[in-house]
CHARMM internal coordinates of N, CA and C (Angstrom, degrees):
IC EDIT
DIST 1 N 1 CA 1.4295
DIST 1 CA 1 C 1.5685
ANGL 1 N 1 CA 1 C 111.36
DIST 1 C 2 N 1.2422
ANGL 1 CA 1 C 2 N 118.42
DIHE 1 N 1 CA 1 C 2 N 154.05
DIST 2 N 2 CA 1.4265
ANGL 1 C 2 N 2 CA 123.98
DIHE 1 CA 1 C 2 N 2 CA -179.02
DIST 2 CA 2 C 1.5132
ANGL 2 N 2 CA 2 C 113.42
DIHE 1 C 2 N 2 CA 2 C -82.06
DIST 2 C 3 N 1.3121
ANGL 2 CA 2 C 3 N 115.12
DIHE 2 N 2 CA 2 C 3 N 150.95
DIST 3 N 3 CA 1.4727
ANGL 2 C 3 N 3 CA 120.01
DIHE 2 CA 2 C 3 N 3 CA 178.43
DIST 3 CA 3 C 1.4654
ANGL 3 N 3 CA 3 C 111.55
DIHE 2 C 3 N 3 CA 3 C -112.45
DIST 3 C 4 N 1.2161
ANGL 3 CA 3 C 4 N 117.85
DIHE 3 N 3 CA 3 C 4 N 146.54
DIST 4 N 4 CA 1.4666
ANGL 3 C 4 N 4 CA 125.30
DIHE 3 CA 3 C 4 N 4 CA 172.07
DIST 4 CA 4 C 1.5208
ANGL 4 N 4 CA 4 C 116.36
DIHE 3 C 4 N 4 CA 4 C -143.23
DIST 4 C 5 N 1.2691
ANGL 4 CA 4 C 5 N 120.50
DIHE 4 N 4 CA 4 C 5 N 166.62
DIST 5 N 5 CA 1.4263
ANGL 4 C 5 N 5 CA 120.74
DIHE 4 CA 4 C 5 N 5 CA -173.00
DIST 5 CA 5 C 1.5203
ANGL 5 N 5 CA 5 C 106.06
DIHE 4 C 5 N 5 CA 5 C -93.89
DIST 5 C 6 N 1.3701
ANGL 5 CA 5 C 6 N 113.57
DIHE 5 N 5 CA 5 C 6 N 127.56
DIST 6 N 6 CA 1.5603
ANGL 5 C 6 N 6 CA 122.19
DIHE 5 CA 5 C 6 N 6 CA 171.69
DIST 6 CA 6 C 1.4732
ANGL 6 N 6 CA 6 C 108.68
DIHE 5 C 6 N 6 CA 6 C -87.93
DIST 6 C 7 N 1.4243
ANGL 6 CA 6 C 7 N 113.92
DIHE 6 N 6 CA 6 C 7 N 119.76
DIST 7 N 7 CA 1.4236
ANGL 6 C 7 N 7 CA 119.43
DIHE 6 CA 6 C 7 N 7 CA -179.08
DIST 7 CA 7 C 1.6147
ANGL 7 N 7 CA 7 C 110.85
DIHE 6 C 7 N 7 CA 7 C -66.66
DIST 7 C 8 N 1.3295
ANGL 7 CA 7 C 8 N 114.36
DIHE 7 N 7 CA 7 C 8 N -36.45
DIST 8 N 8 CA 1.5133
ANGL 7 C 8 N 8 CA 119.34
DIHE 7 CA 7 C 8 N 8 CA -174.94
DIST 8 CA 8 C 1.5094
ANGL 8 N 8 CA 8 C 108.45
DIHE 7 C 8 N 8 CA 8 C -72.12
DIST 8 C 9 N 1.3696
ANGL 8 CA 8 C 9 N 116.33
DIHE 8 N 8 CA 8 C 9 N -45.23
DIST 9 N 9 CA 1.5221
ANGL 8 C 9 N 9 CA 118.62
DIHE 8 CA 8 C 9 N 9 CA -171.68
DIST 9 CA 9 C 1.6310
ANGL 9 N 9 CA 9 C 105.25
DIHE 8 C 9 N 9 CA 9 C -85.58
DIST 9 C 10 N 1.3422
ANGL 9 CA 9 C 10 N 121.57
DIHE 9 N 9 CA 9 C 10 N -18.73
DIST 10 N 10 CA 1.4081
ANGL 9 C 10 N 10 CA 127.23
DIHE 9 CA 9 C 10 N 10 CA 177.53
DIST 10 CA 10 C 1.5771
ANGL 10 N 10 CA 10 C 107.66
DIHE 9 C 10 N 10 CA 10 C 66.79
DIST 10 C 11 N 1.3082
ANGL 10 CA 10 C 11 N 116.41
DIHE 10 N 10 CA 10 C 11 N 40.16
DIST 11 N 11 CA 1.5335
ANGL 10 C 11 N 11 CA 118.02
DIHE 10 CA 10 C 11 N 11 CA -177.43
DIST 11 CA 11 C 1.5455
ANGL 11 N 11 CA 11 C 103.27
DIHE 10 C 11 N 11 CA 11 C -152.96
DIST 11 C 12 N 1.3753
ANGL 11 CA 11 C 12 N 112.23
DIHE 11 N 11 CA 11 C 12 N 161.82
DIST 12 N 12 CA 1.4678
ANGL 11 C 12 N 12 CA 121.36
DIHE 11 CA 11 C 12 N 12 CA 173.29
DIST 12 CA 12 C 1.4760
ANGL 12 N 12 CA 12 C 111.14
DIHE 11 C 12 N 12 CA 12 C -82.73
DIST 12 C 13 N 1.2736
ANGL 12 CA 12 C 13 N 117.84
DIHE 12 N 12 CA 12 C 13 N 129.86
DIST 13 N 13 CA 1.4850
ANGL 12 C 13 N 13 CA 123.76
DIHE 12 CA 12 C 13 N 13 CA -177.28
DIST 13 CA 13 C 1.4693
ANGL 13 N 13 CA 13 C 109.22
DIHE 12 C 13 N 13 CA 13 C -133.19
DIST 13 C 14 N 1.3856
ANGL 13 CA 13 C 14 N 117.22
DIHE 13 N 13 CA 13 C 14 N 163.91
DIST 14 N 14 CA 1.4371
ANGL 13 C 14 N 14 CA 119.59
DIHE 13 CA 13 C 14 N 14 CA 170.45
DIST 14 CA 14 C 1.4673
ANGL 14 N 14 CA 14 C 110.35
DIHE 13 C 14 N 14 CA 14 C -76.51
DIST 14 C 15 N 1.2828
ANGL 14 CA 14 C 15 N 121.25
DIHE 14 N 14 CA 14 C 15 N 146.36
DIST 15 N 15 CA 1.4692
ANGL 14 C 15 N 15 CA 124.58
DIHE 14 CA 14 C 15 N 15 CA 177.91
DIST 15 CA 15 C 1.5676
ANGL 15 N 15 CA 15 C 112.25
DIHE 14 C 15 N 15 CA 15 C -77.10
DIST 15 C 16 N 1.3092
ANGL 15 CA 15 C 16 N 119.66
DIHE 15 N 15 CA 15 C 16 N 122.21
DIST 16 N 16 CA 1.4348
ANGL 15 C 16 N 16 CA 118.52
DIHE 15 CA 15 C 16 N 16 CA 178.39
DIST 16 CA 16 C 1.5986
ANGL 16 N 16 CA 16 C 107.44
DIHE 15 C 16 N 16 CA 16 C -90.15
DIST 16 C 17 N 1.2659
ANGL 16 CA 16 C 17 N 118.05
DIHE 16 N 16 CA 16 C 17 N 144.39
DIST 17 N 17 CA 1.4206
ANGL 16 C 17 N 17 CA 123.58
DIHE 16 CA 16 C 17 N 17 CA 179.16
DIST 17 CA 17 C 1.4522
ANGL 17 N 17 CA 17 C 111.74
DIHE 16 C 17 N 17 CA 17 C 56.42
DIST 17 C 18 N 1.3199
ANGL 17 CA 17 C 18 N 119.52
DIHE 17 N 17 CA 17 C 18 N 45.48
DIST 18 N 18 CA 1.5022
ANGL 17 C 18 N 18 CA 123.83
DIHE 17 CA 17 C 18 N 18 CA -173.62
DIST 18 CA 18 C 1.5964
ANGL 18 N 18 CA 18 C 106.75
DIHE 17 C 18 N 18 CA 18 C -71.64
DIST 18 C 19 N 1.2926
ANGL 18 CA 18 C 19 N 112.51
DIHE 18 N 18 CA 18 C 19 N 140.35
DIST 19 N 19 CA 1.4920
ANGL 18 C 19 N 19 CA 118.73
DIHE 18 CA 18 C 19 N 19 CA 168.41
DIST 19 CA 19 C 1.4751
ANGL 19 N 19 CA 19 C 111.29
DIHE 18 C 19 N 19 CA 19 C -140.23
DIST 19 C 20 N 1.2757
ANGL 19 CA 19 C 20 N 117.39
DIHE 19 N 19 CA 19 C 20 N 147.05
DIST 20 N 20 CA 1.4533
ANGL 19 C 20 N 20 CA 118.99
DIHE 19 CA 19 C 20 N 20 CA -173.73
DIST 20 CA 20 C 1.5704
ANGL 20 N 20 CA 20 C 106.28
DIHE 19 C 20 N 20 CA 20 C -92.42
DIST 20 C 21 N 1.2849
ANGL 20 CA 20 C 21 N 113.76
DIHE 20 N 20 CA 20 C 21 N 130.60
DIST 21 N 21 CA 1.5332
ANGL 20 C 21 N 21 CA 121.88
DIHE 20 CA 20 C 21 N 21 CA 179.64
DIST 21 CA 21 C 1.5554
ANGL 21 N 21 CA 21 C 106.21
DIHE 20 C 21 N 21 CA 21 C -125.88
DIST 21 C 22 N 1.3285
ANGL 21 CA 21 C 22 N 108.32
DIHE 21 N 21 CA 21 C 22 N 158.25
DIST 22 N 22 CA 1.5336
ANGL 21 C 22 N 22 CA 113.91
DIHE 21 CA 21 C 22 N 22 CA 174.92
DIST 22 CA 22 C 1.5473
ANGL 22 N 22 CA 22 C 107.10
DIHE 21 C 22 N 22 CA 22 C -111.24
DIST 22 C 23 N 1.3150
ANGL 22 CA 22 C 23 N 111.89
DIHE 22 N 22 CA 22 C 23 N 133.45
DIST 23 N 23 CA 1.4908
ANGL 22 C 23 N 23 CA 119.72
DIHE 22 CA 22 C 23 N 23 CA 178.47
DIST 23 CA 23 C 1.4714
ANGL 23 N 23 CA 23 C 112.52
DIHE 22 C 23 N 23 CA 23 C -76.95
DIST 23 C 24 N 1.3125
ANGL 23 CA 23 C 24 N 114.36
DIHE 23 N 23 CA 23 C 24 N 171.96
DIST 24 N 24 CA 1.5311
ANGL 23 C 24 N 24 CA 118.07
DIHE 23 CA 23 C 24 N 24 CA 176.44
DIST 24 CA 24 C 1.5300
ANGL 24 N 24 CA 24 C 115.37
DIHE 23 C 24 N 24 CA 24 C -54.88
DIST 24 C 25 N 1.3466
ANGL 24 CA 24 C 25 N 113.93
DIHE 24 N 24 CA 24 C 25 N -39.87
DIST 25 N 25 CA 1.4929
ANGL 24 C 25 N 25 CA 121.85
DIHE 24 CA 24 C 25 N 25 CA -177.69
DIST 25 CA 25 C 1.4949
ANGL 25 N 25 CA 25 C 113.42
DIHE 24 C 25 N 25 CA 25 C -79.38
DIST 25 C 26 N 1.3496
ANGL 25 CA 25 C 26 N 120.43
DIHE 25 N 25 CA 25 C 26 N 2.95
DIST 26 N 26 CA 1.4517
ANGL 25 C 26 N 26 CA 124.37
DIHE 25 CA 25 C 26 N 26 CA 174.67
DIST 26 CA 26 C 1.4392
ANGL 26 N 26 CA 26 C 116.59
DIHE 25 C 26 N 26 CA 26 C 94.67
DIST 26 C 27 N 1.4369
ANGL 26 CA 26 C 27 N 117.20
DIHE 26 N 26 CA 26 C 27 N -8.39
DIST 27 N 27 CA 1.4691
ANGL 26 C 27 N 27 CA 120.77
DIHE 26 CA 26 C 27 N 27 CA 179.28
DIST 27 CA 27 C 1.4555
ANGL 27 N 27 CA 27 C 110.09
DIHE 26 C 27 N 27 CA 27 C -78.75
DIST 27 C 28 N 1.3551
ANGL 27 CA 27 C 28 N 116.71
DIHE 27 N 27 CA 27 C 28 N 155.34
DIST 28 N 28 CA 1.4977
ANGL 27 C 28 N 28 CA 122.70
DIHE 27 CA 27 C 28 N 28 CA 177.68
DIST 28 CA 28 C 1.4882
ANGL 28 N 28 CA 28 C 108.85
DIHE 27 C 28 N 28 CA 28 C -90.71
DIST 28 C 29 N 1.3546
ANGL 28 CA 28 C 29 N 114.34
DIHE 28 N 28 CA 28 C 29 N 156.70
DIST 29 N 29 CA 1.4314
ANGL 28 C 29 N 29 CA 120.71
DIHE 28 CA 28 C 29 N 29 CA 179.03
DIST 29 CA 29 C 1.5127
ANGL 29 N 29 CA 29 C 107.22
DIHE 28 C 29 N 29 CA 29 C -151.09
DIST 29 C 30 N 1.3477
ANGL 29 CA 29 C 30 N 117.54
DIHE 29 N 29 CA 29 C 30 N 158.60
DIST 30 N 30 CA 1.3974
ANGL 29 C 30 N 30 CA 125.76
DIHE 29 CA 29 C 30 N 30 CA 170.89
DIST 30 CA 30 C 1.5329
ANGL 30 N 30 CA 30 C 113.07
DIHE 29 C 30 N 30 CA 30 C -103.47
DIST 30 C 31 N 1.3592
ANGL 30 CA 30 C 31 N 120.16
DIHE 30 N 30 CA 30 C 31 N 127.39
DIST 31 N 31 CA 1.3614
ANGL 30 C 31 N 31 CA 119.08
DIHE 30 CA 30 C 31 N 31 CA -174.49
DIST 31 CA 31 C 1.6116
ANGL 31 N 31 CA 31 C 106.57
DIHE 30 C 31 N 31 CA 31 C -124.54
DIST 31 C 32 N 1.2884
ANGL 31 CA 31 C 32 N 120.78
DIHE 31 N 31 CA 31 C 32 N 133.71
DIST 32 N 32 CA 1.4163
ANGL 31 C 32 N 32 CA 122.10
DIHE 31 CA 31 C 32 N 32 CA -177.33
DIST 32 CA 32 C 1.5889
ANGL 32 N 32 CA 32 C 109.67
DIHE 31 C 32 N 32 CA 32 C -165.34
DIST 32 C 33 N 1.2995
ANGL 32 CA 32 C 33 N 112.67
DIHE 32 N 32 CA 32 C 33 N -157.79
DIST 33 N 33 CA 1.5004
ANGL 32 C 33 N 33 CA 121.09
DIHE 32 CA 32 C 33 N 33 CA 177.73
DIST 33 CA 33 C 1.4393
ANGL 33 N 33 CA 33 C 111.01
DIHE 32 C 33 N 33 CA 33 C -128.23
DIST 33 C 34 N 1.3401
ANGL 33 CA 33 C 34 N 114.34
DIHE 33 N 33 CA 33 C 34 N 158.80
DIST 34 N 34 CA 1.5024
ANGL 33 C 34 N 34 CA 122.28
DIHE 33 CA 33 C 34 N 34 CA 171.43
DIST 34 CA 34 C 1.5289
ANGL 34 N 34 CA 34 C 111.64
DIHE 33 C 34 N 34 CA 34 C -74.33
DIST 34 C 35 N 1.2982
ANGL 34 CA 34 C 35 N 113.96
DIHE 34 N 34 CA 34 C 35 N 133.97
DIST 35 N 35 CA 1.4861
ANGL 34 C 35 N 35 CA 113.89
DIHE 34 CA 34 C 35 N 35 CA -179.02
DIST 35 CA 35 C 1.5829
ANGL 35 N 35 CA 35 C 116.08
DIHE 34 C 35 N 35 CA 35 C -69.74
DIST 35 C 36 N 1.2913
ANGL 35 CA 35 C 36 N 118.58
DIHE 35 N 35 CA 35 C 36 N -21.03
DIST 36 N 36 CA 1.3993
ANGL 35 C 36 N 36 CA 123.37
DIHE 35 CA 35 C 36 N 36 CA 179.23
DIST 36 CA 36 C 1.4607
ANGL 36 N 36 CA 36 C 117.03
DIHE 35 C 36 N 36 CA 36 C -91.13
DIST 36 C 37 N 1.3229
ANGL 36 CA 36 C 37 N 116.65
DIHE 36 N 36 CA 36 C 37 N -48.13
DIST 37 N 37 CA 1.5157
ANGL 36 C 37 N 37 CA 119.22
DIHE 36 CA 36 C 37 N 37 CA -173.02
DIST 37 CA 37 C 1.4965
ANGL 37 N 37 CA 37 C 110.63
DIHE 36 C 37 N 37 CA 37 C -110.20
DIST 37 C 38 N 1.3325
ANGL 37 CA 37 C 38 N 122.82
DIHE 37 N 37 CA 37 C 38 N -11.91
DIST 38 N 38 CA 1.4340
ANGL 37 C 38 N 38 CA 126.99
DIHE 37 CA 37 C 38 N 38 CA -173.83
DIST 38 CA 38 C 1.4792
ANGL 38 N 38 CA 38 C 120.75
DIHE 37 C 38 N 38 CA 38 C 67.63
DIST 38 C 39 N 1.3883
ANGL 38 CA 38 C 39 N 113.31
DIHE 38 N 38 CA 38 C 39 N 17.73
DIST 39 N 39 CA 1.4510
ANGL 38 C 39 N 39 CA 116.76
DIHE 38 CA 38 C 39 N 39 CA 169.03
DIST 39 CA 39 C 1.5572
ANGL 39 N 39 CA 39 C 115.08
DIHE 38 C 39 N 39 CA 39 C -68.67
DIST 39 C 40 N 1.3103
ANGL 39 CA 39 C 40 N 118.22
DIHE 39 N 39 CA 39 C 40 N 145.39
DIST 40 N 40 CA 1.4528
ANGL 39 C 40 N 40 CA 120.04
DIHE 39 CA 39 C 40 N 40 CA 172.43
DIST 40 CA 40 C 1.4655
ANGL 40 N 40 CA 40 C 117.13
DIHE 39 C 40 N 40 CA 40 C -59.44
DIST 40 C 41 N 1.3224
ANGL 40 CA 40 C 41 N 119.27
DIHE 40 N 40 CA 40 C 41 N 133.76
DIST 41 N 41 CA 1.4628
ANGL 40 C 41 N 41 CA 118.80
DIHE 40 CA 40 C 41 N 41 CA -179.71
DIST 41 CA 41 C 1.6122
ANGL 41 N 41 CA 41 C 102.98
DIHE 40 C 41 N 41 CA 41 C -126.31
DIST 41 C 42 N 1.3526
ANGL 41 CA 41 C 42 N 111.29
DIHE 41 N 41 CA 41 C 42 N 152.02
DIST 42 N 42 CA 1.3972
ANGL 41 C 42 N 42 CA 118.50
DIHE 41 CA 41 C 42 N 42 CA -176.09
DIST 42 CA 42 C 1.5110
ANGL 42 N 42 CA 42 C 108.70
DIHE 41 C 42 N 42 CA 42 C -146.43
DIST 42 C 43 N 1.4081
ANGL 42 CA 42 C 43 N 113.78
DIHE 42 N 42 CA 42 C 43 N 133.20
DIST 43 N 43 CA 1.4962
ANGL 42 C 43 N 43 CA 117.53
DIHE 42 CA 42 C 43 N 43 CA -179.25
DIST 43 CA 43 C 1.4813
ANGL 43 N 43 CA 43 C 108.08
DIHE 42 C 43 N 43 CA 43 C -131.02
DIST 43 C 44 N 1.2882
ANGL 43 CA 43 C 44 N 118.95
DIHE 43 N 43 CA 43 C 44 N 125.38
DIST 44 N 44 CA 1.4789
ANGL 43 C 44 N 44 CA 125.32
DIHE 43 CA 43 C 44 N 44 CA 179.09
DIST 44 CA 44 C 1.4875
ANGL 44 N 44 CA 44 C 108.15
DIHE 43 C 44 N 44 CA 44 C -82.32
DIST 44 C 45 N 1.3457
ANGL 44 CA 44 C 45 N 121.32
DIHE 44 N 44 CA 44 C 45 N 126.42
DIST 45 N 45 CA 1.3817
ANGL 44 C 45 N 45 CA 125.87
DIHE 44 CA 44 C 45 N 45 CA 179.76
DIST 45 CA 45 C 1.4837
ANGL 45 N 45 CA 45 C 111.25
DIHE 44 C 45 N 45 CA 45 C -97.79
DIST 45 C 46 N 1.4100
ANGL 45 CA 45 C 46 N 116.11
DIHE 45 N 45 CA 45 C 46 N 171.68
DIST 46 N 46 CA 1.4730
ANGL 45 C 46 N 46 CA 121.02
DIHE 45 CA 45 C 46 N 46 CA 179.70
DIST 46 CA 46 C 1.5374
ANGL 46 N 46 CA 46 C 112.59
DIHE 45 C 46 N 46 CA 46 C -68.20
DIST 46 C 47 N 1.2613
ANGL 46 CA 46 C 47 N 114.81
DIHE 46 N 46 CA 46 C 47 N 179.09
DIST 47 N 47 CA 1.5369
ANGL 46 C 47 N 47 CA 119.71
DIHE 46 CA 46 C 47 N 47 CA -176.80
DIST 47 CA 47 C 1.5493
ANGL 47 N 47 CA 47 C 100.88
DIHE 46 C 47 N 47 CA 47 C -73.47
END
COOR INIT
IC SEED 1 N 1 CA 1 C
IC BUILD
């Protein structure tokens, strides 16, 4: 699984319910939630 930084917990966590999305500029990103607090997490992937 992919990891991202949770702003609310201030720690790196695994993304829960991660799904790959495409941003407006064409780059890919992972979007999901924090497993502990439920805050939205976002990680921009490479080209």
